[in-house]
N, C-alpha and C positions, 0 to 999 in steps of 0.2 A: 285553378281554372285556366283553360288554355288561352294564351294571349291572342291567338288567331280569332277565337270566338269573340273576344272583347273588341277587336278591331272591326269586325263585321257589324257591330251594333250601331256604328256611326256612319253617316252618309259621306259621299265624296265631297260635297259642299262643306260639311263640317270640318273634314280634314284639311281642305284648302284654306279655309278661314283660320283654323288653328295654326297650321304651318306657316301661314303668312303673317299673322298678327303676333304670335307668341315671340318670335325673335325680336320683332320691332319693340314690343312692349318691354321685353326683358332688357334689351340694350338701352332703351330710353330710361328705364328705372335705374339701371346701374350707373349710367352717365349722370342722370339728374341727382342720384344719391351722392355720387362722388363729388360733384361740384358743390352741392349744398353743404355736405359735411366739411369740405375744404373751406367754404365761406364761413361756416360756424367757427372753425378753429382760427381763421384770420381775424374775425371780429373779436374773439376772446383774447387773442394775443395783443390786438390793438388796445383793448380795454385795460389789460394788465400794464402795458407800456405807458398808457396815460396815467394810471394810478401811480406807477413808479416815478414818473416825472414830477408828480405832485408831492409824494411822501418823502422822497429822498432829500430834496432841497429843504423841506420843512424840518427834517431831522437835524440838519446842520444848523438851521436858523434857530431851532428851539434849544440849542445847547446853552446859550447865554442865559435865557430865562430860567432854565432848569437849574443851572449852577447857582444863579443869583436868587433862585426861589421867587422869581417875579412872575406871579401867576397872571396879573393883568396884562402885562406886555405879551406874554405868551398867548393869552386868550385872544388878544387883538390880532396877533399874527395868524392864529388858526382861523378866526372868523373871516379875516380878509382872504385867506386862501380858499375857504369854502365858498364865499360869495363870488369869487372869481370863477369857480367851477361849480356853480350851484346845481346845474342839471346833472352833473356827474357825481359829485360828492354828497353823501348823505350826512356824514358826521366824521369829526376828527377828534381824537383824544390822545393825551400824553400820560403815560404811566411812569412813575419813578422807579428807582432801582429796587424798591421793596414791592413792586408790582401793585402799587396803590395809585388810584386815579389822581393825576396832578392837575390837569385842566382839560376841558373839552370845549369845542367850538360852540355848542349849545346843548341843552339838556337832551339826552336821548334815553328813552326808557329801557332800552336793551343794551346799555353800554357794557354790561357784563360779557356779552358775546365778543366784545372788542378786546377783552383781557386775554393775555397770553397764558395758556394753561400749563405750559411746561416750565422747567427751571430757566431763569433768565440767562444763565451762562451758556445755554444752548442756542440762544438767539444771536447769530453772528452776521446775518444779512437779512435782506428783505424776504419775508415769507408770505405766502398767499394762502387764503382759505376761502372756499366757496360755501356760503350759507344761504340757501334759498335763492332768492332773486338778487342777492347782494354778493359783493366780493370784498373780503377783508384783507388789507395789506398791513403788515407789521414790520417796522424798521428800527433797529437799535440806535440809540443816541449815545455817542462816545464823547468824552472830554478831549480837547485838543491840547490842554496844558496839564502838567503834573500836579499843580495845586489848585486847579480850577474847581474840583468837586468838593462838596461838603465832606466833613470829617467822617460822617457815618456811612459814606458810600465806599464800600470796600471791594466791589466786584471788579476784577481785572480781566481784560481780554487781550487778544493779540493786537487790536487796533487802539488800545487805550483803555481808560477806565470807563465802565458801562454806567451811564447816568440814568438810563431808563429806555423807554421805547415809545414810538409814536404809532398809533393804530388808526386806520382810516377805512371807512365803509364806502365802497364804490357802488353806485346804482347800475344794475345790469339790464334794466328794462329797455333802454334804448338799443342796446346790443341785441337783446332778444327780439325786438321788433324787426331789426334788420335781418336777423336770421330767418324769421317767419316770411319776410318778403322774398328772401332768396329761395326759400322752399316753394312758395307759391309760384314764383317765376319758373322754377325748374319743372313743376307739375304742368304748368300751362304749355311749356315747350314740348314736354313729352306727349301731352294730349293732342297738340297740333300734329306731331309726327304720326301718332296713331291714326288720326283722321285722314291724313294723306295716304297712309298705307291702306286704310279701308277703301279708299277711292280706287286705288289700283287693284286691290283684291277683288272687289265686286266686278270690276271690268273683266278680270281673269275668270271669275265664276261664270259670268254671262257667256263667254266665248268657249269655255271648256266643259264645265260641269253640267250646264243645262243640256247640251247634246247627250252627254253620257247618261244623265238621268232619264232622258227620253228613251235611250237605248234600253236601259234597265226596265222601263215600263213596257216596252214592246216585247222584251224577252219574257217578262212575267206573263203577258197575255199568251205568248206561244206556249209557255209551260202549262197554262190553264186549259190549253186545247184550242185557243183562237188562232188557228194557223194562217188566217188571212190578214193578220196584222203586219204592217210594213212601216219602215222609216222613210220620211220625206225630207226635202230641203237639201241645201248645199252646205257641207261642213268643211272644215279646214284640215289639211294634211292627213294624218293617219286616221282621224275620226271618220273621214269620208270612206276610206277603205274598210273600216270596221262596219260602217252602215251597210255597205254593199254585201259584206260577208253575212251579216245577220239576215238580210232580205233573202239571200240565196239559201241559207240554212232553213228559213221558214218555208220556202217553196219545196225543198227536199222533204222536210218533215210532213208537209201536207200530202205529198205523193205516198210516202211510207204509211201514213195514217190511213189513207183510203184502202191500200192493199191489206194492211193489218186488220182493218175492220171486216173485210171479207173473210179473212182467215178465222177471226173470232166468231163470226156468225156461224161458220161451218163447225168450229169446235164446240160452240154452245149447243148446236143441234145434236152433235154426237154425245156430249156430256149429259144432256137431258135424257137421252135414251139409256145411258149408263146408270144415272141416278134412279131411274124407274126400276132397273134391274136390281140395284143395291137395296132399294126400299123393299122390294119383294123378298130379297134374301134376309134383310133385317127382321121382317115379320116372321119369316120361317125360323131364324135364329132365336127370336124371342119366344116363339112357341116351343122350340126345342129346349130352351133354357127352363121354361116353366115345366115342361115334361120331365127334365132332368131333376129339378128341385122336388117335384112331386114324387119322382122315383126314389130320390134320396130319402124323403120323408117316409115313404112306404117301406123302404129298406130298413130304416131305423125302427119303425114300428114292427116290421116283420122280425127283425133280430130280437127285439124285446119280447115279442110274443113267442117266437121259437125258443128263446132261452127259457121262458117260463114253461112252455108246453113240453120241451125236451127234459128239462131238469125235474119237472114234477114226477113223471114216471120213473126217471132214474133215481130219484130220491127213494121211492118205494122199493125199487129193485135192489139198490145197494144197501139200504137200511135193513130190509128184511133178510137179505143174504147174510149180513153180519149178525143179525139176531139168530138166524138159523144155525150158524156155526157154533153158537153157545149151547145148542141142544145136543143130546147124545146122538152121534152119527157114526157110521162105519167109515173107513178110510176113503172108499170110492165116492161116497156122498160128500164128504168134506172136500175132496178134490173137485167134484162137479160144482159145488157152491163157490169155491174160491175161483174157479174158472169164470163163473157168472159174474162174480164181483170184479175180477180183472177186466173182463170185457166191458162191463158198464163203466168202470173207471177210465178205460181207454176211450170210450165214446164221450165221456165227460171231458177228457183232455182235448178231443177233436173240437167239441163245442167251444171250449175256452179259447182254442187257437183261432177259430173263426171269429169269435167276438173280439179278441185282441187285434186281429187283422182289421176288422171293421173300425175299431176305435182309432187305430193308427192311421188308417186311410182317411178318416174324417178329421184327424188332428185333435181328437178329444181325449187322448191318453194323458193322464195327469201323473207326473213323476213326483215322488216324495224325496225329501232330503233329511234323512235321519242318520244318527251315528250307528255304526255296526262294526263288529269284529270281522275283518276280511277273511282270516284263516278259518275261523269257526263257521262262517257262512258258507264258504266254498267246501269245507269239510262236510257240513250237513248235506249240501247239495249232491256231492259226489257219493256220499253214503246211500242216498236214496236210489241212485242209478247203478251202484256198484254190483247189485245183484244180477243185472243184465249182463255185465262183463263176466261175472263168475260163471253164469250159466253157459256162456260161449267159450270159457277157458281163456279169456283175454287177460293180458297183464295191464292193469289200470294204474297209472302212476300220476301223482300230483307233485310238482316241483315248484315251490314258491321261493324266490330268491330271498336271502337273509335281509337285504336292505329294503325290502318292500314293507312299508308301514302297515301295521295291523289295524289301527284305529282310524277309520275313515268315515266320511259322511256321503250319503247318496241313497238311492233307492235299492235296498238290499234285495227286495223281491224280484225286481227286474234284472239285477245282476245274476241272481240265481237262475232266472228264466233263460238268460242268454247262455250261461254255462251249461244248463240242462239241455238246451236245444242242440248246441254244438257237440257236446260229449255224447248225448243220446244218438245223434246222427253218426258220429264216429263209431260207436259200438254197433249200431245197426248195420253199417256197411263194411264192417271188419269181421271176417270169419276166423282169422287166426293172427297171432302176433300181439301187438300192444296198442294202447291208446294212452297218450301222455298229455297232461295239462301242465303247461309251463307258464309261470307268471313272473314278469320282470318289471323293474322300475325304469320307465322311459325318461321321465323328467320330474322335477320336484321344485316347487316354490314355497313361499311362506305359508300359503293357505290352500295349496292344491297339489295333487300328484297326478301324473299320467301313467297308467299301468298298461302294459302290453301282455296279452294272453294268447298263447299259441296252443291249439288242440291238434296234435299230430297223431295220425293213425297209419296203420299198415294195411288198409283195406283195399277195395276194388279200384279206387281212384276215379278220376273224371276225365273223359276224353276232351281234348282241347276244343273240338268243334261244338261241344255241348256246354262249355263253361259259361258262355254269355247268357244262357237261359236259366242259370242256377238260382239267381235271386229274384226270379219272377214268380208272381203269385200262382199257386196251383200248378207249378211247373217242376219237373225233375229232369235230371240229365238224360234219361232215357225212359220211354214209356214202359219198357219191360221192368224198370226199377220198381214202379208202383205195384206191379203184379207180383214181383218176387218179395219185396220187403214191406210193402204197404206204405201208408202215409198219405197226407193230403197235399204235400208240397208247400205248406204254409210256414213251416218252422224257420227256414232260413230267411224268408222275406220279413217275418216278424222280428227275427234277430237283427237283421240289417236296419230296419226302421227304428227299433229300440236303441241300437247303438248310435245311430245318427241323431235321434232326438235327445240323447244324453250327451251329445257333443263329441262323440268319438268317431272312429273310422273302422271299417271291416274289410277284409279281403281274404284271398286264399291262393295257394299254389297246389297243383295236383298233377299226378302222372298215372295213367292207367296201369293197374296191377301193381303199383308201387305204394300207393297211399296218398293222403292229402294232408295239408297243413292249413287249417282255418285259423286266422288270427284277427284280433280286434284290439284297438287301443281305446282306453276309456278314462276321461278325467273325473277324479273324485276329490271331494274336499278332505282336508286333513282334520281329524278329530282332535279336540283339545283335551279330552279325558280318555283314560284307559277303559276299554270295555272288557269286562270279565276279570277274573282273578289272575294275579301275577304269581308265577311259580319261582321258587328259589333255585334257579338253574345252577348257581355256583356250587351247590352241594354235589352235582354230578362231576365236578372237576376231578380228574385223575382216577375215576372209577374204571375198573377193568370190565370189559364186555367182550364176550365171545359171540360173534355175529355170523350167521350162515344164511345166505340167500343166493340161489343159483342164477336167478334172472338178472341180467345186466342193468337194466334201467332202475328197477326197484332197489337193487344193491347200491347203485351209485347215489340215489337220492337219500336213502337211509344212512349211508356212510357219511355223506356230507352233514346231515343233521347231527349225528353222533360226534363227529369231529368238531362241529361248531360249539358243542358243549364241553370241549377239552377233555373228552374221555379217552381212555386207552383201549383201542378196539383191535381185536384179532379177527381178521376177515377170512371167510371161507366161502367158496362157490361150488365145492364138490364134496360129496359124501365121504369118500376115502380120507381126504385130508382132515375133514371135520372129526371123523372117528379117531384118527391118529392123535389129534390134539387133545380130545377128551380122554383118551387112554393114557396119555403121557403127561397130562397137566398135573403138577404137584400142588400148586396153590389154587384154592377155589376162586372162581370169578364172582364179581359182584352181581353181574347179570349175564344171562345167556339168552340170545334172541335167535330163534330157529324158525325158518320158513317151512311150510308144509309140502313144498315142492321138492322133487328130486329123489324121493324114496321109492324103492322098487315095490314094496308092499307094506301092508299095515304092520306086519311083524317087525320089519326094519325100523319103521317109524316109532313104534312103542319102545323098542329096545334103545333106540337113540335117545328118546325122551327120558327114559329111566336112567341111562348113563349120564345125561346132562344134569339131571336133578341132583346127582351125587357131587357135582362140581359147582353148584350155586345154590343160594337161598331163594333166588327169584328167576324162574324159568318162564320166559315169555315166548309164546308161539304166535307167529304171524300167519294168519289163515285167510285164504281167499279161494279155497278149492270148492268144487261143486258137491262133493260127497258129504252130505250132512250127517250120515250115519257114522262116518269116520270121526267127525267132529264130536259127536255125542259119546261114542263108545270108547275111542282111543285117545283123543287129544285132551278133552276137558278133564278127565280123571287124572291125567299124568302131567298137567301143566298148572303153574300158579296163575298165569294170566293168559288169556286168549284175546288177541287184537285182530280185528278184521282189516284187511288191506283194501285200499290204501289208508294208512293211518296218519292222522294229522300230527304236527309237531307237538301241539299242546297235549293231545291224548297220550302220545308216547312218553313225553316227559313226566306227565302226572302219574302214569303207571310205574315209571321207574323210580320216582321220588318217594312215593307212598306205598308201603307194603300192601299186598293184596289182602282184602278182607274176605270173610266167608260169603258175604252177599255178592262178591264179584263172580262167584261160580254159579252159573245158571243151572238151576235144577231142572229135571225132566218136566215136560209140560203136564200139568194136572188141572183138573177142573177147579177154577177159582171160586172161592166162597163169595157170594154176593155181599157187596159193601152195605153198611148200614145206610138206610135212606134218611134224608133230611126231613125234618118235620115242617113241611111247607105245603101250601095250597096253591096250585098252579092252574091257570086257565089256558087251554090250548084251542085255537080257532083255525080251521082249515075246511074249505068246501070240498076237497078231494078226499074220498073215503079212505083210500090207501094211505095217503100222507097223514091223515088224521089218526088212523089206527097206528101208524108207525111212531108218530111223535107221542101218542098216548102210551105206547109200549115202552119207549125209551124213557119217558118221564116217570112212569110207574116204577122203574128200577132205581130212580134217583130221589124221588120225593114221595111223601106219604099220601097226598091227595091230589088227583088230577081230574079236572072238569073239562071234558071235550065237547065242543059245539061245532056245528058245520056251517054257520052263517054269521055275518056281522051283526044282524039284528039280535040274534040269540046271545051274542057276546055282550052287547050293550045291556040286555035284560039281566044277565048274570052279574054284570058289574054293578048294577043298581041294587041288587038284592043281597050281595055278600062281598066281603073283602078278599082279595087275593094277594099273595106275596109276589107273584110274577105272572105276566101275561105274555103268551106267545101268539102273535097275530099274523095270519096270512094276509097278503096284500090284495091280490087279484081274486075277488069273489063276486058272484052275481048279487045284484041288489046293493046292499050297503057294503062297500069294499072296506079293506083294512084301514085305510087312511081316514075315511069318514067315520068309521066305528071308533077309531082312536080319538078323534076330535069330540065325539059325543061322550066318550068315557071321561075325557079331561074336563068337559064343561059341567056335567051334572051326574055324578055317580059316587059310589063309595070308594072308588079307586083312582081319585084324581092324581095321586102321587105315586101310584104303583108303577114300577118299571114295566114298560111295554116293549117287547122285542119283536122286530119284524122278521118273519120267516117267509122268504120268498125266493123264487128262482130268477128274479130280475138281476142281471149282472152288469148292466150299463151304469156308468158313473153317475149320469144325470138322474137315473131312477133312485140310486142310493141317496143322493143329496136330497131329492124330493121326500124320500121316506124319513130321513133323519130330521128334515125341516118341518115335518108335519106334527111333531110332538112325540114321536117315538124315541126311545132311549138307546136302542142298539139294533144290530143287524146280524141275522144268522142265515147264511146262504144255503140253498138246497143244492145238492143232496146233503141232508143233515148228517154230520159226523158226531158220533157219540162223545168223543173227547171234547169237541168244540161245544156241544150242548152242555156238558158238565162244567166246562170253563165259564160259559155264560152264566149259568146258575150261580156258581161260586162267586163270580165277579160282582153280580148285582145284588146278591143277598148279603154278602159279607163286605159290601162297599163301606169303607170307613166314613164316619161323619165327624167332621172337625168343627167345633163351635167357638174356639178360643182365638181365632184370628180371621181376618178378612180374606175372602177367596181371591181378591185381587193381589194380595200379598203372596199367597202360595195356594195354587189350585192343583190338588192331587189328581183329579181327572185329566186336566190338561197335561200334567207331568206324565201320566200313563200313556196318553195319546202320543206325546213326543218321544216316548220310549217304545213305541210299537206295541203297547199294551203288555209289556214285560215288567212285572212288578219288581223283580229283583234288579233288573237293569235301571229302572226308575229310581229305586232306593240307592243304588251305587252312584248314579249321577248326582242325586241330592246330597249324599255323603261327601262326594268330592267338592261340590260347591260349598258345603258347610266347612270343610277343612281348609278351603282356600280363603274364606272370608276374613279371618283376623289379619293375615298378611296383606290382603287387598285393601282393607280399611286403613291399615297403617300407611301403606304406600299412597293412597289417595289423600290422606290428611297431610303427609309430608309434602307431596306435590302441590297441594293447595297452599300450604304455608310458605313454600319457596317459589310459588308461581311458576312451577316447572311444567311447561307445555308439553314437551315430548313424552315425559314419564306419565303425565296424566292421560294423554291420548292412548299410549300403549296399555296402560292399566284398564281404562274404560273399555277399550277394544276387546281385551281378553275377558273381562267380566260380561260384556255384551254377548260374546260367543257362548259363554257358559250358561247364561240365563236363557238362551234359546231352547235348552233341553231340560229345564228343571221346573217348568210350570210356575214361573214367577213373573206374571205379566207386567206389574208396575215397575219392577226392577228393569225388565227388558225395555220398557218404554223410556224410562229415564236414561238408561245407557245409550239408547239410540239417539235421543235428543242431544245429550251432551257430546257424544262422539261426532254427530253431524255438525254441531257448532264448533267443536275443536278443529275439524277438518276445514271449516271455513275461516280458520285463523282467528277465531274469537279467543280473547285472552282468558286465562284461568280465573283471573280476578272478576271478570264480568259474569262468569258462570258460577260464582260462589253460592247463590241461593239454590240453584239446581243441584249442585254437588252436595250441599248440606242436606237437601231433601233426600238425595240418594243414600247418604250415610244413615239417615234416620230409617229409611226403608230397609237397608241391609240389616239393621238391628232387629226389625220386625221379622225379616226373613229368617234370621238366625234362630229366633225364638220359635217360629212356626216350624222350621225344619227339624229342630230338636224334638218337638212334639210328634210330628209325623213319623220320624225315624224310630222313636221309642215305641210308638204304638204299633206300627206296621211290621217292625222287625220281628217281634214276637209272633204276630199273626202268620207271617210268611214262613217262619221256622216251624210253627205248628202244622201249617198246611203241607209243608214238605214231608214232615214225619208221617202225616196221614195219607200221603200220596195224592194230594189234590193238585199239586203244581208239578 
């Protein structure tokens, strides 16, 4: 606390009193104490001196009686001495050389206190001992002659033979009384001095502090606004000057106050007018806010309704177009129908972009955090859009740095969407040249990596004056762009907001007619488990490869991949040098990799392929040309493996490691024989005739019995009369909608436990949550994809039922959800957890027995991360509780009950995982053979 604040708590009067009285009282106490203590010591010294004057003569006089053993004479001597000093001496006793009582002046009940406690040969002179209110003096008695002592006295000292000692008790009461008197006198003197000081102090207070107090009172009134307060009377010295100053200050303040009051009145009048205007504006703002909220609500409803209304006819268009392709048609009809399908699909993409933009703008975009393989995900995305690059004759290259980790955690779908938007734009605005996707590791920590992706093209570029408008919604660099290339202008703004929401950054550099470089950096979590199969790349070491690729970028990327595997590569970028090497090569190559580019005609291509086949057992053709006829007629018949560019590292390595099988060669397109239908009874509900007919058609190809109804009421009636294996329910229907119909079926029908799948065009996340929370089991979006429909039927009809363990121990449905509904990935994650359990259990037991806090925290942290992706909720909960406690520095010993519970749970998980893996591995293998997965 501030000392200045403490000082202001006390008045000036208090300080004057304290400063005046404190020194006086302190000095008085010190002096009184000094003289009183000095008097105490004087009285005590006088008492000791008096006792010595009594005991020392008695010790000399007692020698004769002690030598002669004359107790009577000695007693009379002692009694006479005591009577002479009766007020001073309480008792006198003589002890012989054996420390035995010889004689005493009179009986004393406590004569033992008079006995000397130490050895007598240590008693050489008079010694003093204080006992309570008494003073004990002891003096040795020595013989003056050599033969005076009895024969049994043999103690010798420097002064002669010790005969004994005399002990006397002196009464200190009188001395104590004198001491008390001296103390009382000192106190009275100090008190008188304090009273005199008070007299002078109060006089000072009256003449100084009272006027100052009055000044303080007047100043307080002035502070309260009573500016007419004044000080009166005559004061002494500087106090009178202070009084005049305060009175003058009060007068000035009164003048200023009057002037200020006038200004305040004027300002108040102006403020009142301003507040009235602000109140009007607030009312207008409140109305505008309500209108904005209402507009936002209407916008959300409009988006939901438009999503449904647009997707519903698109569902029919796309679905029946795909069905029509399956019928016998001539080539022009097939081309027309595929054009219809592409146009509808493009329209669907525009609708999805608008919905994504709306969700991002409203902050309702929910990101997932799931493990995925980075290279496989990017490869799949690039494969989907590589056809556009091939159609324009562009070189599409993907270059992923070797140090970029492949197993990461994040939202794979959104990463694909970002890559798809940027690469799609690069292809759209590039007429010739190349588009390159380059991914590098920017930084890495224990649990996170930051990746940088550059999409570099050689397209039209962007003028500097138009670059500021590039990331605006519905905006493009130039209005002529939309007329020439098409598009809504939403792709980049969606990409930017997705990157920002995922914690990354995005930017670009561009020059007109030279191209653009769009880049983004993205933080992703590090995966603890490997996604997908690992390949024995060490088998490629020292393999000989003849590699031909005339294009610089593709040649550089593939060369780096081959060199990374320690292969021996012979590089060629020109046809003549390639042919020379093939003609002169003596030893065959392990592999020959040839690009389809650079050949003058089909004849040169075929001859080169035939020549290359004589030099290797594995001829791989890298194909990204537009001529599909050349692929079918010339390349596939003469090559062992055909890989579409850009090819991923995993795909290239897998085709080099494992010899090509017959099924790798794609046969000419023939009319497929319809697959056997499953013996199932399915109920389809939709109020739209076209959609109902489509889903009826699609289901009839997959199952034996389909019951189609066009209302929710009819669906409830059917559910009460017969049982179904699966129900597909539309949501938005007149009368009883899909959600109400589902609730009625769940409450009272023959299909309480039948899986009900929502088939709807609603694409907003809140609608999906409402659908899944209403009792429905799954969700199938419109437009309906035949493969997705087949997958839904297979997933819910063949869903395994486990009864030998608790679902809280291992939940397969949760495991599938955490693996993005990929059964093979979920099984891989479960196998990796199962393989790690023995080592994990051993480490936990060792750390528990040794009370090893760091090892326990590290092990539980790793187990917690693994349990987040394997559908083991109880294990995940226990790991989270133990890890949180360990991070709070809780000792391992205190967590022993929770750790033992975790060990028991891991035993249950191990048993349950073995059952799930053994049951599902066979099912997934059979499904793969049957082409269901």
